[in-house]
PDBQT receptor file of N, H, CA, C and O in Angstrom, charges set to zero:
ATOM      1  N   MET A   1      42.243  14.720  47.362  1.00  0.00    +0.000 N 
ATOM      2  CA  MET A   1      42.639  15.682  46.604  1.00  0.00    +0.000 C 
ATOM      3  C   MET A   1      40.750  16.664  46.284  1.00  0.00    +0.000 C 
ATOM      4  O   MET A   1      39.730  16.004  46.080  1.00  0.00    +0.000 OA
ATOM      5  N   LEU A   2      40.752  18.120  46.323  1.00  0.00    +0.000 N 
ATOM      6  H   LEU A   2      41.580  18.655  46.488  1.00  0.00    +0.000 HD
ATOM      7  CA  LEU A   2      39.951  18.307  46.585  1.00  0.00    +0.000 C 
ATOM      8  C   LEU A   2      38.734  19.089  45.912  1.00  0.00    +0.000 C 
ATOM      9  O   LEU A   2      38.279  19.734  46.857  1.00  0.00    +0.000 OA
ATOM     10  N   ASP A   3      37.761  19.455  44.496  1.00  0.00    +0.000 N 
ATOM     11  H   ASP A   3      38.130  18.931  43.729  1.00  0.00    +0.000 HD
ATOM     12  CA  ASP A   3      37.326  19.411  43.833  1.00  0.00    +0.000 C 
ATOM     13  C   ASP A   3      37.903  20.557  43.543  1.00  0.00    +0.000 C 
ATOM     14  O   ASP A   3      38.988  20.510  44.123  1.00  0.00    +0.000 OA
ATOM     15  N   PRO A   4      37.805  21.668  42.925  1.00  0.00    +0.000 N 
ATOM     16  CA  PRO A   4      37.926  23.512  42.814  1.00  0.00    +0.000 C 
ATOM     17  C   PRO A   4      36.535  24.172  43.587  1.00  0.00    +0.000 C 
ATOM     18  O   PRO A   4      36.410  25.262  44.145  1.00  0.00    +0.000 OA
ATOM     19  N   GLN A   5      35.534  23.050  43.386  1.00  0.00    +0.000 N 
ATOM     20  H   GLN A   5      35.636  22.164  42.933  1.00  0.00    +0.000 HD
ATOM     21  CA  GLN A   5      34.265  24.091  43.678  1.00  0.00    +0.000 C 
ATOM     22  C   GLN A   5      34.724  23.323  44.981  1.00  0.00    +0.000 C 
ATOM     23  O   GLN A   5      35.526  22.397  44.856  1.00  0.00    +0.000 OA
ATOM     24  N   VAL A   6      34.387  23.570  45.858  1.00  0.00    +0.000 N 
ATOM     25  H   VAL A   6      33.736  24.322  45.960  1.00  0.00    +0.000 HD
ATOM     26  CA  VAL A   6      34.611  22.912  47.453  1.00  0.00    +0.000 C 
ATOM     27  C   VAL A   6      36.230  23.901  47.770  1.00  0.00    +0.000 C 
ATOM     28  O   VAL A   6      36.391  24.817  48.576  1.00  0.00    +0.000 OA
ATOM     29  N   LEU A   7      37.333  23.235  46.714  1.00  0.00    +0.000 N 
ATOM     30  H   LEU A   7      37.202  22.491  46.059  1.00  0.00    +0.000 HD
ATOM     31  CA  LEU A   7      38.478  25.399  47.197  1.00  0.00    +0.000 C 
ATOM     32  C   LEU A   7      37.225  26.463  47.145  1.00  0.00    +0.000 C 
ATOM     33  O   LEU A   7      36.751  27.077  48.101  1.00  0.00    +0.000 OA
ATOM     34  N   ARG A   8      37.041  26.487  46.524  1.00  0.00    +0.000 N 
ATOM     35  H   ARG A   8      37.425  25.988  45.747  1.00  0.00    +0.000 HD
ATOM     36  CA  ARG A   8      36.562  27.767  45.614  1.00  0.00    +0.000 C 
ATOM     37  C   ARG A   8      35.379  28.276  46.872  1.00  0.00    +0.000 C 
ATOM     38  O   ARG A   8      35.347  29.355  47.464  1.00  0.00    +0.000 OA
ATOM     39  N   ASP A   9      34.343  26.936  47.036  1.00  0.00    +0.000 N 
ATOM     40  H   ASP A   9      34.369  26.059  46.555  1.00  0.00    +0.000 HD
ATOM     41  CA  ASP A   9      33.818  27.674  48.808  1.00  0.00    +0.000 C 
ATOM     42  C   ASP A   9      34.273  27.847  50.154  1.00  0.00    +0.000 C 
ATOM     43  O   ASP A   9      33.831  28.521  51.084  1.00  0.00    +0.000 OA
ATOM     44  N   ARG A  10      35.467  26.922  50.021  1.00  0.00    +0.000 N 
ATOM     45  H   ARG A  10      35.826  26.374  49.266  1.00  0.00    +0.000 HD
ATOM     46  CA  ARG A  10      35.888  27.716  51.764  1.00  0.00    +0.000 C 
ATOM     47  C   ARG A  10      36.720  28.320  51.748  1.00  0.00    +0.000 C 
ATOM     48  O   ARG A  10      37.433  28.617  52.706  1.00  0.00    +0.000 OA
ATOM     49  N   LEU A  11      36.864  28.768  50.223  1.00  0.00    +0.000 N 
ATOM     50  H   LEU A  11      36.284  28.526  49.444  1.00  0.00    +0.000 HD
ATOM     51  CA  LEU A  11      38.052  30.098  50.060  1.00  0.00    +0.000 C 
ATOM     52  C   LEU A  11      37.042  31.139  50.295  1.00  0.00    +0.000 C 
ATOM     53  O   LEU A  11      37.759  31.877  50.971  1.00  0.00    +0.000 OA
ATOM     54  N   PHE A  12      35.726  31.853  50.235  1.00  0.00    +0.000 N 
ATOM     55  H   PHE A  12      35.144  31.254  49.686  1.00  0.00    +0.000 HD
ATOM     56  CA  PHE A  12      34.600  32.180  50.140  1.00  0.00    +0.000 C 
ATOM     57  C   PHE A  12      34.436  32.112  51.673  1.00  0.00    +0.000 C 
ATOM     58  O   PHE A  12      34.434  33.237  52.171  1.00  0.00    +0.000 OA
ATOM     59  N   LEU A  13      34.297  31.101  52.562  1.00  0.00    +0.000 N 
ATOM     60  H   LEU A  13      34.299  30.187  52.157  1.00  0.00    +0.000 HD
ATOM     61  CA  LEU A  13      33.792  31.326  53.295  1.00  0.00    +0.000 C 
ATOM     62  C   LEU A  13      35.273  32.365  54.166  1.00  0.00    +0.000 C 
ATOM     63  O   LEU A  13      35.439  33.485  54.648  1.00  0.00    +0.000 OA
ATOM     64  N   LEU A  14      35.657  31.746  54.051  1.00  0.00    +0.000 N 
ATOM     65  H   LEU A  14      35.522  30.836  53.659  1.00  0.00    +0.000 HD
ATOM     66  CA  LEU A  14      37.026  32.357  54.762  1.00  0.00    +0.000 C 
ATOM     67  C   LEU A  14      37.180  34.208  54.279  1.00  0.00    +0.000 C 
ATOM     68  O   LEU A  14      37.945  34.669  55.125  1.00  0.00    +0.000 OA
ATOM     69  N   MET A  15      36.728  35.452  53.217  1.00  0.00    +0.000 N 
ATOM     70  H   MET A  15      36.107  35.077  52.529  1.00  0.00    +0.000 HD
ATOM     71  CA  MET A  15      37.688  35.593  52.808  1.00  0.00    +0.000 C 
ATOM     72  C   MET A  15      35.999  36.673  52.618  1.00  0.00    +0.000 C 
ATOM     73  O   MET A  15      35.854  37.575  51.794  1.00  0.00    +0.000 OA
ATOM     74  N   SER A  16      34.802  36.144  53.775  1.00  0.00    +0.000 N 
ATOM     75  H   SER A  16      34.920  35.410  54.445  1.00  0.00    +0.000 HD
ATOM     76  CA  SER A  16      34.098  36.248  54.121  1.00  0.00    +0.000 C 
ATOM     77  C   SER A  16      34.157  37.205  56.302  1.00  0.00    +0.000 C 
ATOM     78  O   SER A  16      33.490  37.999  56.965  1.00  0.00    +0.000 OA
ATOM     79  N   LYS A  17      35.204  36.492  56.428  1.00  0.00    +0.000 N 
ATOM     80  H   LYS A  17      35.745  35.846  55.889  1.00  0.00    +0.000 HD
ATOM     81  CA  LYS A  17      35.196  36.315  57.829  1.00  0.00    +0.000 C 
ATOM     82  C   LYS A  17      36.351  37.257  57.252  1.00  0.00    +0.000 C 
ATOM     83  O   LYS A  17      35.774  38.323  57.463  1.00  0.00    +0.000 OA
ATOM     84  N   ARG A  18      37.670  37.663  56.627  1.00  0.00    +0.000 N 
ATOM     85  H   ARG A  18      38.139  36.797  56.455  1.00  0.00    +0.000 HD
ATOM     86  CA  ARG A  18      38.459  38.866  56.227  1.00  0.00    +0.000 C 
ATOM     87  C   ARG A  18      38.171  40.284  57.029  1.00  0.00    +0.000 C 
ATOM     88  O   ARG A  18      38.904  40.580  57.972  1.00  0.00    +0.000 OA
ATOM     89  N   ASP A  19      36.947  41.266  56.580  1.00  0.00    +0.000 N 
ATOM     90  H   ASP A  19      36.352  41.026  55.814  1.00  0.00    +0.000 HD
ATOM     91  CA  ASP A  19      36.228  42.280  57.453  1.00  0.00    +0.000 C 
ATOM     92  C   ASP A  19      36.610  42.438  58.358  1.00  0.00    +0.000 C 
ATOM     93  O   ASP A  19      37.058  43.523  58.731  1.00  0.00    +0.000 OA
ATOM     94  N   SER A  20      36.540  40.764  59.451  1.00  0.00    +0.000 N 
ATOM     95  H   SER A  20      36.177  39.883  59.148  1.00  0.00    +0.000 HD
ATOM     96  CA  SER A  20      36.001  40.534  61.230  1.00  0.00    +0.000 C 
ATOM     97  C   SER A  20      37.900  40.685  61.365  1.00  0.00    +0.000 C 
ATOM     98  O   SER A  20      38.014  40.655  62.590  1.00  0.00    +0.000 OA
ATOM     99  N   LEU A  21      39.123  40.800  60.895  1.00  0.00    +0.000 N 
ATOM    100  H   LEU A  21      39.031  40.824  59.900  1.00  0.00    +0.000 HD
ATOM    101  CA  LEU A  21      40.538  40.543  60.820  1.00  0.00    +0.000 C 
ATOM    102  C   LEU A  21      40.653  42.533  60.318  1.00  0.00    +0.000 C 
ATOM    103  O   LEU A  21      41.246  43.381  60.985  1.00  0.00    +0.000 OA
ATOM    104  N   VAL A  22      39.823  42.803  58.877  1.00  0.00    +0.000 N 
ATOM    105  H   VAL A  22      39.341  42.115  58.335  1.00  0.00    +0.000 HD
ATOM    106  CA  VAL A  22      39.510  44.227  59.631  1.00  0.00    +0.000 C 
ATOM    107  C   VAL A  22      39.891  44.936  60.552  1.00  0.00    +0.000 C 
ATOM    108  O   VAL A  22      40.976  45.380  60.927  1.00  0.00    +0.000 OA
ATOM    109  N   ARG A  23      38.487  45.010  60.993  1.00  0.00    +0.000 N 
ATOM    110  H   ARG A  23      37.605  44.649  60.688  1.00  0.00    +0.000 HD
ATOM    111  CA  ARG A  23      38.107  45.238  62.397  1.00  0.00    +0.000 C 
ATOM    112  C   ARG A  23      38.391  45.318  63.691  1.00  0.00    +0.000 C 
ATOM    113  O   ARG A  23      37.891  46.088  64.511  1.00  0.00    +0.000 OA
ATOM    114  N   LEU A  24      39.834  43.877  63.984  1.00  0.00    +0.000 N 
ATOM    115  H   LEU A  24      40.240  43.252  63.317  1.00  0.00    +0.000 HD
ATOM    116  CA  LEU A  24      40.232  43.627  64.747  1.00  0.00    +0.000 C 
ATOM    117  C   LEU A  24      41.129  44.772  64.875  1.00  0.00    +0.000 C 
ATOM    118  O   LEU A  24      41.131  45.643  65.744  1.00  0.00    +0.000 OA
ATOM    119  N   LEU A  25      42.318  44.542  63.296  1.00  0.00    +0.000 N 
ATOM    120  H   LEU A  25      42.317  43.834  62.589  1.00  0.00    +0.000 HD
ATOM    121  CA  LEU A  25      43.371  45.287  63.189  1.00  0.00    +0.000 C 
ATOM    122  C   LEU A  25      43.351  46.410  64.141  1.00  0.00    +0.000 C 
ATOM    123  O   LEU A  25      44.202  46.823  64.929  1.00  0.00    +0.000 OA
ATOM    124  N   GLU A  26      42.238  46.767  63.881  1.00  0.00    +0.000 N 
ATOM    125  H   GLU A  26      41.547  46.431  63.241  1.00  0.00    +0.000 HD
ATOM    126  CA  GLU A  26      41.377  48.610  63.921  1.00  0.00    +0.000 C 
ATOM    127  C   GLU A  26      42.206  48.781  64.989  1.00  0.00    +0.000 C 
ATOM    128  O   GLU A  26      43.213  49.489  64.985  1.00  0.00    +0.000 OA
ATOM    129  N   GLN A  27      41.518  47.713  66.517  1.00  0.00    +0.000 N 
ATOM    130  H   GLN A  27      40.700  47.138  66.521  1.00  0.00    +0.000 HD
ATOM    131  CA  GLN A  27      41.134  48.319  67.668  1.00  0.00    +0.000 C 
ATOM    132  C   GLN A  27      42.522  48.080  68.281  1.00  0.00    +0.000 C 
ATOM    133  O   GLN A  27      43.360  47.179  68.305  1.00  0.00    +0.000 OA
ATOM    134  N   PRO A  28      42.274  49.974  69.018  1.00  0.00    +0.000 N 
ATOM    135  CA  PRO A  28      43.563  50.480  69.695  1.00  0.00    +0.000 C 
ATOM    136  C   PRO A  28      44.281  49.630  70.506  1.00  0.00    +0.000 C 
ATOM    137  O   PRO A  28      45.500  49.579  70.340  1.00  0.00    +0.000 OA
ATOM    138  N   ASP A  29      43.583  48.727  71.633  1.00  0.00    +0.000 N 
ATOM    139  H   ASP A  29      42.593  48.769  71.768  1.00  0.00    +0.000 HD
ATOM    140  CA  ASP A  29      44.470  47.913  73.153  1.00  0.00    +0.000 C 
ATOM    141  C   ASP A  29      44.486  46.521  72.632  1.00  0.00    +0.000 C 
ATOM    142  O   ASP A  29      44.531  45.485  73.295  1.00  0.00    +0.000 OA
ATOM    143  N   LEU A  30      44.417  46.737  70.594  1.00  0.00    +0.000 N 
ATOM    144  H   LEU A  30      44.381  47.579  70.055  1.00  0.00    +0.000 HD
ATOM    145  CA  LEU A  30      45.413  45.183  70.365  1.00  0.00    +0.000 C 
ATOM    146  C   LEU A  30      47.079  45.029  71.136  1.00  0.00    +0.000 C 
ATOM    147  O   LEU A  30      47.546  44.214  71.931  1.00  0.00    +0.000 OA
ATOM    148  N   GLY A  31      47.442  45.814  70.692  1.00  0.00    +0.000 N 
ATOM    149  H   GLY A  31      47.063  46.476  70.046  1.00  0.00    +0.000 HD
ATOM    150  CA  GLY A  31      48.596  45.414  71.333  1.00  0.00    +0.000 C 
ATOM    151  C   GLY A  31      49.428  44.531  71.065  1.00  0.00    +0.000 C 
ATOM    152  O   GLY A  31      50.206  45.106  70.304  1.00  0.00    +0.000 OA
ATOM    153  N   THR A  32      49.702  43.718  71.168  1.00  0.00    +0.000 N 
ATOM    154  H   THR A  32      49.070  43.251  71.786  1.00  0.00    +0.000 HD
ATOM    155  CA  THR A  32      51.360  42.542  70.593  1.00  0.00    +0.000 C 
ATOM    156  C   THR A  32      50.504  41.774  69.269  1.00  0.00    +0.000 C 
ATOM    157  O   THR A  32      50.914  42.011  68.133  1.00  0.00    +0.000 OA
ATOM    158  N   LEU A  33      48.930  40.559  69.515  1.00  0.00    +0.000 N 
ATOM    159  H   LEU A  33      48.597  40.366  70.438  1.00  0.00    +0.000 HD
ATOM    160  CA  LEU A  33      48.031  40.632  69.111  1.00  0.00    +0.000 C 
ATOM    161  C   LEU A  33      47.650  41.158  67.537  1.00  0.00    +0.000 C 
ATOM    162  O   LEU A  33      46.777  40.741  66.776  1.00  0.00    +0.000 OA
ATOM    163  N   ARG A  34      48.414  41.983  67.398  1.00  0.00    +0.000 N 
ATOM    164  H   ARG A  34      49.124  42.322  68.016  1.00  0.00    +0.000 HD
ATOM    165  CA  ARG A  34      48.553  43.103  65.578  1.00  0.00    +0.000 C 
ATOM    166  C   ARG A  34      48.855  42.403  65.750  1.00  0.00    +0.000 C 
ATOM    167  O   ARG A  34      48.068  41.474  65.933  1.00  0.00    +0.000 OA
ATOM    168  N   ILE A  35      49.946  42.232  65.832  1.00  0.00    +0.000 N 
ATOM    169  H   ILE A  35      50.585  42.987  65.683  1.00  0.00    +0.000 HD
ATOM    170  CA  ILE A  35      51.303  41.241  64.153  1.00  0.00    +0.000 C 
ATOM    171  C   ILE A  35      50.209  40.078  64.355  1.00  0.00    +0.000 C 
ATOM    172  O   ILE A  35      49.420  40.129  63.412  1.00  0.00    +0.000 OA
ATOM    173  N   ASP A  36      49.994  39.388  64.960  1.00  0.00    +0.000 N 
ATOM    174  H   ASP A  36      50.636  39.347  65.726  1.00  0.00    +0.000 HD
ATOM    175  CA  ASP A  36      49.746  38.226  64.962  1.00  0.00    +0.000 C 
ATOM    176  C   ASP A  36      48.004  38.425  64.043  1.00  0.00    +0.000 C 
ATOM    177  O   ASP A  36      47.723  37.590  63.183  1.00  0.00    +0.000 OA
ATOM    178  N   VAL A  37      47.371  39.151  64.246  1.00  0.00    +0.000 N 
ATOM    179  H   VAL A  37      47.599  39.830  64.944  1.00  0.00    +0.000 HD
ATOM    180  CA  VAL A  37      46.097  39.813  62.985  1.00  0.00    +0.000 C 
ATOM    181  C   VAL A  37      46.683  39.818  61.077  1.00  0.00    +0.000 C 
ATOM    182  O   VAL A  37      46.427  39.177  60.057  1.00  0.00    +0.000 OA
ATOM    183  N   ASN A  38      47.705  41.139  61.554  1.00  0.00    +0.000 N 
ATOM    184  H   ASN A  38      47.913  41.660  62.383  1.00  0.00    +0.000 HD
ATOM    185  CA  ASN A  38      47.900  41.376  60.359  1.00  0.00    +0.000 C 
ATOM    186  C   ASN A  38      49.454  40.414  59.677  1.00  0.00    +0.000 C 
ATOM    187  O   ASN A  38      50.344  40.663  58.864  1.00  0.00    +0.000 OA
ATOM    188  N   GLN A  39      49.014  39.034  60.743  1.00  0.00    +0.000 N 
ATOM    189  H   GLN A  39      48.292  38.832  61.404  1.00  0.00    +0.000 HD
ATOM    190  CA  GLN A  39      50.070  37.888  59.379  1.00  0.00    +0.000 C 
ATOM    191  C   GLN A  39      48.645  37.182  59.087  1.00  0.00    +0.000 C 
ATOM    192  O   GLN A  39      48.384  36.343  58.225  1.00  0.00    +0.000 OA
ATOM    193  N   ALA A  40      47.882  37.710  59.962  1.00  0.00    +0.000 N 
ATOM    194  H   ALA A  40      48.094  38.391  60.662  1.00  0.00    +0.000 HD
ATOM    195  CA  ALA A  40      46.698  36.324  59.024  1.00  0.00    +0.000 C 
ATOM    196  C   ALA A  40      46.114  36.758  58.250  1.00  0.00    +0.000 C 
ATOM    197  O   ALA A  40      45.561  35.916  57.543  1.00  0.00    +0.000 OA
ATOM    198  N   LEU A  41      45.774  38.669  57.762  1.00  0.00    +0.000 N 
ATOM    199  H   LEU A  41      46.224  39.353  58.336  1.00  0.00    +0.000 HD
ATOM    200  CA  LEU A  41      45.304  38.728  57.017  1.00  0.00    +0.000 C 
ATOM    201  C   LEU A  41      46.573  38.722  55.621  1.00  0.00    +0.000 C 
ATOM    202  O   LEU A  41      46.224  38.483  54.465  1.00  0.00    +0.000 OA
ATOM    203  N   GLU A  42      48.039  39.026  56.003  1.00  0.00    +0.000 N 
ATOM    204  H   GLU A  42      48.322  39.220  56.942  1.00  0.00    +0.000 HD
ATOM    205  CA  GLU A  42      48.552  39.057  54.835  1.00  0.00    +0.000 C 
ATOM    206  C   GLU A  42      48.800  37.408  54.182  1.00  0.00    +0.000 C 
ATOM    207  O   GLU A  42      49.235  37.403  53.030  1.00  0.00    +0.000 OA
ATOM    208  N   GLU A  43      48.597  36.256  54.721  1.00  0.00    +0.000 N 
ATOM    209  H   GLU A  43      48.244  36.260  55.657  1.00  0.00    +0.000 HD
ATOM    210  CA  GLU A  43      48.372  34.900  54.433  1.00  0.00    +0.000 C 
ATOM    211  C   GLU A  43      46.889  34.706  53.614  1.00  0.00    +0.000 C 
ATOM    212  O   GLU A  43      46.799  34.088  52.553  1.00  0.00    +0.000 OA
ATOM    213  N   LEU A  44      45.784  35.330  54.290  1.00  0.00    +0.000 N 
ATOM    214  H   LEU A  44      45.856  35.832  55.152  1.00  0.00    +0.000 HD
ATOM    215  CA  LEU A  44      44.776  35.665  53.329  1.00  0.00    +0.000 C 
ATOM    216  C   LEU A  44      45.348  35.780  51.971  1.00  0.00    +0.000 C 
ATOM    217  O   LEU A  44      45.778  35.055  51.074  1.00  0.00    +0.000 OA
ATOM    218  N   ASP A  45      45.135  37.152  52.264  1.00  0.00    +0.000 N 
ATOM    219  H   ASP A  45      44.786  37.741  52.993  1.00  0.00    +0.000 HD
ATOM    220  CA  ASP A  45      45.492  38.017  50.573  1.00  0.00    +0.000 C 
ATOM    221  C   ASP A  45      46.155  36.792  49.610  1.00  0.00    +0.000 C 
ATOM    222  O   ASP A  45      45.621  36.188  48.679  1.00  0.00    +0.000 OA
ATOM    223  N   ASP A  46      47.636  36.634  50.226  1.00  0.00    +0.000 N 
ATOM    224  H   ASP A  46      48.070  37.124  50.982  1.00  0.00    +0.000 HD
ATOM    225  CA  ASP A  46      48.390  36.149  49.752  1.00  0.00    +0.000 C 
ATOM    226  C   ASP A  46      47.862  34.512  49.326  1.00  0.00    +0.000 C 
ATOM    227  O   ASP A  46      48.367  33.943  48.358  1.00  0.00    +0.000 OA
ATOM    228  N   LEU A  47      46.798  33.861  50.172  1.00  0.00    +0.000 N 
ATOM    229  H   LEU A  47      46.388  34.324  50.957  1.00  0.00    +0.000 HD
ATOM    230  CA  LEU A  47      45.738  32.848  49.531  1.00  0.00    +0.000 C 
ATOM    231  C   LEU A  47      45.032  32.850  48.095  1.00  0.00    +0.000 C 
ATOM    232  O   LEU A  47      45.028  32.111  47.110  1.00  0.00    +0.000 OA
ATOM    233  N   ILE A  48      44.448  34.037  48.473  1.00  0.00    +0.000 N 
ATOM    234  H   ILE A  48      44.452  34.637  49.273  1.00  0.00    +0.000 HD
ATOM    235  CA  ILE A  48      43.505  34.678  47.497  1.00  0.00    +0.000 C 
ATOM    236  C   ILE A  48      43.741  34.755  45.864  1.00  0.00    +0.000 C 
ATOM    237  O   ILE A  48      43.152  34.343  44.865  1.00  0.00    +0.000 OA
ATOM    238  N   ASP A  49      45.427  35.827  46.275  1.00  0.00    +0.000 N 
ATOM    239  H   ASP A  49      45.906  36.162  47.087  1.00  0.00    +0.000 HD
ATOM    240  CA  ASP A  49      46.467  35.548  44.747  1.00  0.00    +0.000 C 
ATOM    241  C   ASP A  49      47.153  34.400  44.105  1.00  0.00    +0.000 C 
ATOM    242  O   ASP A  49      47.627  34.294  42.974  1.00  0.00    +0.000 OA
ATOM    243  N   ASP A  50      47.103  33.706  44.930  1.00  0.00    +0.000 N 
ATOM    244  H   ASP A  50      46.717  33.793  45.848  1.00  0.00    +0.000 HD
ATOM    245  CA  ASP A  50      47.665  31.773  45.366  1.00  0.00    +0.000 C 
ATOM    246  C   ASP A  50      45.927  32.167  44.925  1.00  0.00    +0.000 C 
ATOM    247  O   ASP A  50      45.627  33.294  44.530  1.00  0.00    +0.000 OA
ATOM    248  N   PHE A  51      44.994  31.146  45.060  1.00  0.00    +0.000 N 
ATOM    249  H   PHE A  51      45.238  30.231  45.381  1.00  0.00    +0.000 HD
ATOM    250  CA  PHE A  51      43.329  30.766  43.901  1.00  0.00    +0.000 C 
ATOM    251  C   PHE A  51      44.066  31.176  42.881  1.00  0.00    +0.000 C 
ATOM    252  O   PHE A  51      44.969  30.655  42.227  1.00  0.00    +0.000 OA
ATOM    253  N   LYS A  52      43.254  32.714  42.848  1.00  0.00    +0.000 N 
ATOM    254  H   LYS A  52      42.520  33.137  43.380  1.00  0.00    +0.000 HD
ATOM    255  CA  LYS A  52      43.089  33.637  41.495  1.00  0.00    +0.000 C 
ATOM    256  C   LYS A  52      44.574  32.797  40.480  1.00  0.00    +0.000 C 
ATOM    257  O   LYS A  52      44.186  32.510  39.347  1.00  0.00    +0.000 OA
ATOM    258  N   ARG A  53      45.296  32.611  40.603  1.00  0.00    +0.000 N 
ATOM    259  H   ARG A  53      45.610  32.844  41.524  1.00  0.00    +0.000 HD
ATOM    260  CA  ARG A  53      46.520  31.914  39.546  1.00  0.00    +0.000 C 
ATOM    261  C   ARG A  53      46.982  30.715  39.182  1.00  0.00    +0.000 C 
ATOM    262  O   ARG A  53      47.689  30.337  38.248  1.00  0.00    +0.000 OA
ATOM    263  N   THR A  54      46.059  29.775  40.769  1.00  0.00    +0.000 N 
ATOM    264  H   THR A  54      45.484  30.082  41.528  1.00  0.00    +0.000 HD
ATOM    265  CA  THR A  54      45.807  28.240  40.036  1.00  0.00    +0.000 C 
ATOM    266  C   THR A  54      44.034  28.922  39.332  1.00  0.00    +0.000 C 
ATOM    267  O   THR A  54      43.233  28.336  40.059  1.00  0.00    +0.000 OA
ATOM    268  N   PHE A  55      43.736  29.239  38.976  1.00  0.00    +0.000 N 
ATOM    269  H   PHE A  55      44.387  29.716  38.385  1.00  0.00    +0.000 HD
ATOM    270  CA  PHE A  55      41.995  28.543  38.831  1.00  0.00    +0.000 C 
ATOM    271  C   PHE A  55      41.942  30.435  37.805  1.00  0.00    +0.000 C 
ATOM    272  O   PHE A  55      41.192  31.269  38.312  1.00  0.00    +0.000 OA
ATOM    273  N   PRO A  56      42.668  30.826  36.620  1.00  0.00    +0.000 N 
ATOM    274  CA  PRO A  56      42.305  32.147  36.448  1.00  0.00    +0.000 C 
ATOM    275  C   PRO A  56      40.824  31.834  36.836  1.00  0.00    +0.000 C 
ATOM    276  O   PRO A  56      40.380  31.967  37.976  1.00  0.00    +0.000 OA
ATOM    277  N   ASP A  57      39.826  31.228  35.320  1.00  0.00    +0.000 N 
ATOM    278  H   ASP A  57      40.187  31.119  34.394  1.00  0.00    +0.000 HD
ATOM    279  CA  ASP A  57      38.702  31.118  35.416  1.00  0.00    +0.000 C 
ATOM    280  C   ASP A  57      37.065  31.350  36.378  1.00  0.00    +0.000 C 
ATOM    281  O   ASP A  57      35.835  31.384  36.340  1.00  0.00    +0.000 OA
ATOM    282  N   SER A  58      38.006  31.430  36.988  1.00  0.00    +0.000 N 
ATOM    283  H   SER A  58      39.005  31.402  37.018  1.00  0.00    +0.000 HD
ATOM    284  CA  SER A  58      36.620  31.798  38.363  1.00  0.00    +0.000 C 
ATOM    285  C   SER A  58      36.535  32.911  38.580  1.00  0.00    +0.000 C 
ATOM    286  O   SER A  58      37.242  33.874  38.283  1.00  0.00    +0.000 OA
ATOM    287  N   GLU A  59      35.496  32.781  39.208  1.00  0.00    +0.000 N 
ATOM    288  H   GLU A  59      34.922  31.998  39.449  1.00  0.00    +0.000 HD
ATOM    289  CA  GLU A  59      34.342  33.925  39.488  1.00  0.00    +0.000 C 
ATOM    290  C   GLU A  59      35.172  34.263  41.178  1.00  0.00    +0.000 C 
ATOM    291  O   GLU A  59      34.649  35.138  41.868  1.00  0.00    +0.000 OA
ATOM    292  N   LEU A  60      35.955  33.805  41.520  1.00  0.00    +0.000 N 
ATOM    293  H   LEU A  60      36.380  33.094  40.959  1.00  0.00    +0.000 HD
ATOM    294  CA  LEU A  60      36.396  35.007  42.892  1.00  0.00    +0.000 C 
ATOM    295  C   LEU A  60      35.942  36.067  42.499  1.00  0.00    +0.000 C 
ATOM    296  O   LEU A  60      35.801  36.502  41.356  1.00  0.00    +0.000 OA
ATOM    297  N   VAL A  61      35.659  36.579  43.687  1.00  0.00    +0.000 N 
ATOM    298  H   VAL A  61      35.774  36.226  44.615  1.00  0.00    +0.000 HD
ATOM    299  CA  VAL A  61      34.593  38.050  43.786  1.00  0.00    +0.000 C 
ATOM    300  C   VAL A  61      35.677  38.224  45.874  1.00  0.00    +0.000 C 
ATOM    301  O   VAL A  61      35.592  37.602  46.933  1.00  0.00    +0.000 OA
ATOM    302  N   SER A  62      36.950  40.034  45.105  1.00  0.00    +0.000 N 
ATOM    303  H   SER A  62      37.019  40.540  44.245  1.00  0.00    +0.000 HD
ATOM    304  CA  SER A  62      37.346  40.443  46.426  1.00  0.00    +0.000 C 
ATOM    305  C   SER A  62      37.083  41.013  46.804  1.00  0.00    +0.000 C 
ATOM    306  O   SER A  62      37.510  41.255  47.933  1.00  0.00    +0.000 OA
TER     307      SER A  62
């Protein structure tokens, strides 16, 4: 089992990469990859929401 601080650190790392996915999604020549990028964003947002519900006292910034 992971320490909550380790989970928090890993989630911060993922959140820092979220903007890259958003910028990628804005590319007009993405083609069918757009579906995968959109799915990744949705799953990341779900992960962030789950973390906030599991650790409500956490100082997670989104």
